[in-house]
Wavefront OBJ file of the C-alpha trace (Angstrom):
o trace
v -42.104 -26.411 13.932
v -38.845 -28.240 14.558
v -36.595 -27.264 17.454
v -32.864 -27.717 17.853
v -31.828 -30.126 20.592
v -30.850 -28.253 23.745
v -27.290 -29.559 23.602
v -26.796 -27.770 20.269
v -27.803 -24.345 21.592
v -24.434 -23.521 23.239
v -22.633 -24.640 20.094
v -24.781 -22.339 17.994
v -24.114 -19.402 20.307
v -20.351 -19.845 20.037
v -20.385 -19.057 16.324
v -22.488 -15.893 16.630
v -20.402 -12.751 16.180
v -21.008 -9.043 15.972
v -22.590 -8.048 12.672
v -20.780 -5.202 10.905
v -22.368 -1.816 10.455
v -22.505 -0.434 6.898
v -19.107 0.960 5.807
v -18.629 4.696 6.128
v -16.247 6.624 3.841
v -13.260 8.283 5.450
v -14.019 11.404 3.412
v -17.664 11.828 2.314
v -16.642 14.018 -0.628
v -13.778 11.796 -1.767
v -10.307 11.042 -0.463
v -7.543 13.594 -1.029
v -5.341 12.415 -3.883
v -7.878 9.877 -5.157
v -6.958 8.489 -8.580
v -10.533 7.745 -9.587
v -14.063 7.021 -8.428
v -13.878 3.239 -8.128
v -14.309 1.340 -4.871
v -10.508 1.012 -4.602
v -10.276 4.809 -4.498
v -12.687 5.133 -1.569
v -11.130 4.233 1.797
v -13.654 3.406 4.485
v -14.299 2.112 7.984
v -16.483 -0.844 8.923
v -17.404 -1.070 12.604
v -18.053 -4.305 14.477
v -19.604 -3.193 17.761
v -19.847 -5.402 20.841
v -23.167 -6.131 22.491
v -24.044 -3.560 25.186
v -23.606 -6.052 28.021
v -20.038 -6.795 26.878
v -18.948 -3.335 25.758
v -15.976 -1.783 27.540
v -16.045 1.511 25.641
v -12.704 0.828 23.961
v -12.118 0.640 20.206
v -9.294 -0.562 17.967
v -8.791 0.411 14.327
v -7.603 -2.625 12.365
v -5.247 -2.492 9.359
v -5.375 -5.838 7.507
v -2.214 -7.199 5.939
v -1.622 -8.022 2.299
v 1.730 -6.549 1.278
v 0.145 -3.153 0.485
v -1.284 -5.023 -2.494
v -4.441 -6.516 -0.944
v -6.417 -6.698 2.287
v -6.656 -10.067 4.070
v -10.184 -10.588 5.478
v -9.079 -12.822 8.367
v -6.782 -9.990 9.535
v -9.637 -7.504 9.275
v -13.143 -8.759 9.956
v -11.702 -11.838 11.690
v -9.905 -9.695 14.257
v -12.874 -7.333 14.580
v -15.245 -10.169 15.485
v -12.750 -11.440 18.060
v -12.357 -8.004 19.638
v -16.114 -7.412 19.711
v -16.582 -10.772 21.421
v -14.385 -9.383 24.207
v -16.145 -6.035 24.478
v -13.927 -3.919 22.201
v -15.271 -2.210 19.094
v -13.308 -3.550 16.119
v -13.074 -0.925 13.366
v -11.747 -2.333 10.080
v -9.918 0.115 7.832
v -10.050 -0.342 4.080
v -7.030 1.691 3.018
v -5.699 2.507 -0.424
v -3.189 0.112 -1.971
v -0.030 0.156 -4.016
v -1.509 -2.421 -6.367
v -4.118 0.186 -7.296
v -1.563 2.877 -8.073
v -1.221 4.510 -4.656
v 2.007 5.308 -2.859
v 2.955 6.882 0.454
v 1.529 9.100 1.955
v -1.943 7.914 0.828
v -1.901 4.948 3.214
v -0.749 7.007 6.212
v -3.357 9.655 5.388
v -6.022 6.941 5.455
v -4.828 5.552 8.801
v -4.633 9.030 10.343
v -8.122 9.856 9.167
v -9.380 6.500 10.472
v -8.265 7.326 14.023
v -9.807 10.786 13.861
v -13.048 9.517 12.354
v -13.347 6.776 14.975
v -12.981 9.364 17.721
v -15.594 11.536 16.026
v -18.044 8.613 16.219
v -17.610 8.237 19.988
v -21.184 9.179 20.886
v -22.760 7.145 18.085
v -20.665 4.030 18.702
v -20.616 4.427 22.508
v -16.835 4.479 22.741
v -14.307 6.454 24.755
v -12.274 8.737 22.443
v -9.360 8.384 24.880
v -9.293 4.604 24.429
v -8.795 4.126 20.697
v -5.935 1.890 19.571
v -4.573 0.626 16.278
v -3.769 -2.922 15.194
v -2.092 -4.297 12.100
v -0.656 -7.466 10.613
v 2.269 -7.799 8.201
v 2.122 -4.759 5.877
v -0.899 -3.610 7.871
v 1.453 -3.756 10.849
v 3.786 -1.422 8.995
v 0.914 0.996 8.469
v -0.048 0.722 12.147
v 3.549 1.266 13.270
v 3.801 4.239 10.900
v 0.874 5.932 12.612
v 2.262 4.970 16.029
v 5.383 6.984 15.157
v 4.009 9.667 12.780
v 0.785 10.901 14.415
v -0.256 14.494 15.027
v -2.494 16.383 17.428
v -4.954 17.566 14.785
v -5.602 21.033 13.397
v -7.625 23.176 15.833
v -8.589 25.656 13.087
v -9.699 23.071 10.502
v -13.103 23.624 8.926
v -13.710 19.862 9.040
v -14.340 18.985 12.723
v -12.875 15.490 12.200
v -9.521 17.031 11.276
v -9.389 18.851 14.607
v -9.003 15.537 16.440
v -5.751 13.768 17.287
v -4.543 10.853 15.178
v -2.402 9.464 18.016
v -3.476 5.915 18.922
v -3.738 5.167 22.623
v -2.004 1.814 22.077
v -0.763 -0.434 19.292
v -0.945 -4.161 18.491
v 1.585 -5.334 15.913
v 1.189 -8.846 14.494
v 4.196 -10.221 12.557
v 4.593 -6.666 11.332
v 6.793 -5.199 8.668
v 8.529 -2.378 10.527
v 11.662 -1.486 8.584
v 12.294 -0.299 5.053
v 15.952 -1.297 5.469
v 17.726 -4.643 4.954
v 15.120 -6.554 7.009
v 12.111 -5.246 5.098
v 9.587 -7.245 3.082
v 10.374 -6.475 -0.549
v 6.824 -6.617 -1.892
v 5.468 -4.312 0.793
v 8.278 -1.846 0.213
v 7.709 -1.801 -3.546
v 3.946 -1.361 -3.258
v 4.321 1.400 -0.685
v 7.171 3.375 -2.236
v 7.609 2.236 -5.827
v 10.990 1.630 -7.413
v 14.145 3.373 -6.188
v 12.668 5.451 -3.344
v 14.805 8.241 -1.909
v 17.080 7.254 1.006
v 15.417 9.893 3.197
v 12.026 8.273 2.609
v 13.370 4.826 3.502
v 14.723 6.294 6.738
v 11.467 8.132 7.482
v 9.388 4.964 7.087
v 11.782 2.631 8.900
v 9.657 2.959 11.983
v 12.132 1.386 14.376
v 14.125 4.590 13.794
v 11.175 6.896 14.465
v 10.198 5.830 17.992
v 10.093 8.562 20.646
v 8.926 8.743 24.232
v 5.534 9.876 22.850
v 5.034 6.575 20.991
v 2.070 4.718 22.568
v 2.443 1.410 24.484
v 2.519 -1.639 22.212
v 1.839 -5.366 22.143
v 4.187 -6.993 19.634
v 4.284 -10.589 18.512
v 6.041 -12.592 15.839
v 7.175 -16.165 15.205
v 10.674 -17.510 14.888
v 9.772 -19.566 11.831
v 8.137 -16.731 9.887
v 9.884 -16.947 6.523
v 8.130 -13.977 4.887
v 8.736 -11.109 7.337
v 11.881 -11.377 9.415
v 11.444 -11.503 13.177
v 14.103 -8.788 13.428
v 11.391 -6.280 12.514
v 9.629 -6.891 15.824
v 12.836 -7.245 17.828
v 14.229 -3.945 16.600
v 10.975 -2.080 17.214
v 10.787 -3.435 20.758
v 14.406 -2.425 21.339
v 13.595 1.107 20.168
v 10.613 1.274 22.518
v 12.834 0.125 25.373
v 15.396 2.843 24.644
v 12.636 5.470 24.524
v 11.083 4.297 27.791
v 7.806 3.199 26.179
v 6.023 0.200 27.809
v 5.510 -2.888 25.660
v 4.797 -6.600 25.644
v 6.974 -8.628 23.253
v 6.181 -12.265 22.390
v 8.296 -14.354 20.028
v 6.763 -17.781 19.494
v 8.706 -20.569 17.873
v 5.869 -22.024 15.817
v 3.509 -20.391 13.366
v 3.694 -19.355 9.749
v 3.316 -15.859 8.379
v -0.219 -14.584 7.958
v -1.725 -16.933 10.524
v -3.992 -14.327 12.110
v -5.697 -15.758 15.162
v -4.284 -19.177 14.368
v -6.998 -20.233 11.954
v -8.934 -18.648 9.143
v -12.092 -19.575 11.121
v -12.739 -17.123 14.010
v -14.594 -19.759 16.051
v -11.684 -22.205 15.986
v -8.940 -22.500 18.565
v -6.715 -19.459 18.702
v -2.951 -19.228 18.860
v -1.697 -18.380 22.386
v -0.907 -14.822 21.301
v -4.630 -14.014 21.423
v -4.917 -14.838 25.138
v -1.645 -13.028 25.852
v -2.941 -9.960 24.035
v -6.235 -9.980 25.940
v -4.289 -10.137 29.216
v -2.254 -7.114 28.096
v -5.355 -5.240 26.914
v -6.847 -5.673 30.373
v -3.790 -4.023 31.929
v -4.347 -1.101 29.516
v -7.980 -0.740 30.584
v -9.377 -1.906 27.238
v -11.122 -5.056 28.517
v -12.934 -5.914 31.715
l 1 2 3 4 5 6 7 8 9 10 11 12 13 14 15 16 17 18 19 20 21 22 23 24 25 26 27 28 29 30 31 32 33 34 35 36 37 38 39 40 41 42 43 44 45 46 47 48 49 50 51 52 53 54 55 56 57 58 59 60 61 62 63 64 65 66 67 68 69 70 71 72 73 74 75 76 77 78 79 80 81 82 83 84 85 86 87 88 89 90 91 92 93 94 95 96 97 98 99 100 101 102 103 104 105 106 107 108 109 110 111 112 113 114 115 116 117 118 119 120 121 122 123 124 125 126 127 128 129 130 131 132 133 134 135 136 137 138 139 140 141 142 143 144 145 146 147 148 149 150 151 152 153 154 155 156 157 158 159 160 161 162 163 164 165 166 167 168 169 170 171 172 173 174 175 176 177 178 179 180 181 182 183 184 185 186 187 188 189 190 191 192 193 194 195 196 197 198 199 200 201 202 203 204 205 206 207 208 209 210 211 212 213 214 215 216 217 218 219 220 221 222 223 224 225 226 227 228 229 230 231 232 233 234 235 236 237 238 239 240 241 242 243 244 245 246 247 248 249 250 251 252 253 254 255 256 257 258 259 260 261 262 263 264 265 266 267 268 269 270 271 272 273 274 275 276 277 278 279 280 281 282 283 284 285 286 287 288 289 290
């Protein structure tokens, strides 16, 4: 038998990450409003759980970006592995997409159900149902910010016990997020979410910088000055709305970094952009990390 040299052992350990659990459907009997029975019609959650010695009991539902037309793996599983490495359960949401014929409110329904379902798994996944956040990048950031401003307390009389639970996240992390459906929006995301010529009232309703209230959860927001796909004004205006509502937040605008950069590299084990360390510092102040 051949053995690895001892000096390689630490290097090998650095690339080991939490293995995902099998995906679970958001609705076992099919999603409301499903257009078919294909995989694209079946939203699901995939949990990346931290090792017991690292676990903090916190969880974050992750909405990958992709313009509401796709789901970027490095903004889903990549983030989940990173969170699990720091003791937080990373729960990746596969939500329905405009490119597959879906429009609002299918995506918001999926995100709402994802928060409820995560809370319902608290005993199984060893998480605290009062420490469940949401995270999203680009269009996934729009979906996350939509739930941050359009949650509900659940339906106490629902026959489905999952639907009795709150969909309000306990915090939000918004990464170069689309926030507005107004002049500063991302055209592709808007079209995939709402189709052509959406009603003005719907544009207002889903311009989430206009929907912030004092009940909106605390947020960590970051963007880059040189992002040429989603305007930095999206993050600035959302932070301004939080400030006016008296909601705590961390806002970081970095000069360098292109859109869709995720952790700074498509490889989770590579060096991360400074936002990752800043976010972990903030998560500790929220009681999500040790």
